[in-house]
C-alpha positions, 0 to 999 in steps of 0.5 A: 390652625386658628383659635375659635371665639364662639363655642356654638360655631366650634361645636359645629366645626367639631361635629362636622368634622368629627374633631375634639374641642380643646377649649382654653381660658386665658388672661392674655394680658395679666396671666403669666402661666397662660401666656407662657402655655400659648408660647411653649405649647400652643405656638409648638410645631408639635402642637400645631400639626396635630391641632390642625388635623384632630382639634377644633381650637377654642380661646375664652381670653379674660383680658384686664387692660382697657387697650385689650378689652373685648366686645360685648358681644365676645365678652358675653360669649366667654362669660357663658363658657366660663359659666358653664366649664370654668366656674371657679375662674381658674387661669389657664384652664384648658379643657378637652371636650367631644363634640357634644361639649362633654369633658374628657380631660382638664388641665388646671394651670400650666401643665407641667409637661412639654409641648410634646408630652402635652400633644402626646398626651392629646393624641392618646386621648383622642385615639381612645375616642376613635 
């Protein structure tokens, strides 16, 4: 399971494989709730197993430390995703999108859910689309 960093490529993959898109906005080197979300939810076996089969994952990271700086190209792609999906600059912000990029559900901040509860919610939403 890998995280994409290009929305267009992820969308093409989602269309081809008939998967939903999970877009996560994070600040990997400064946002505590973002780091916890990655460690507790996205790294869990429940989530990984589900995501492998049903989701295309995209991470729009906005690191602040110079050593973690993104390339200009990647920063531009992330800014474009933020302009469209996260204009208020909420971190973390996780969005479930259909293959056309339409919003199905959003989670602002770290969801007060276990990894299994979060994954079960994603399953329910995905199953409702089929």
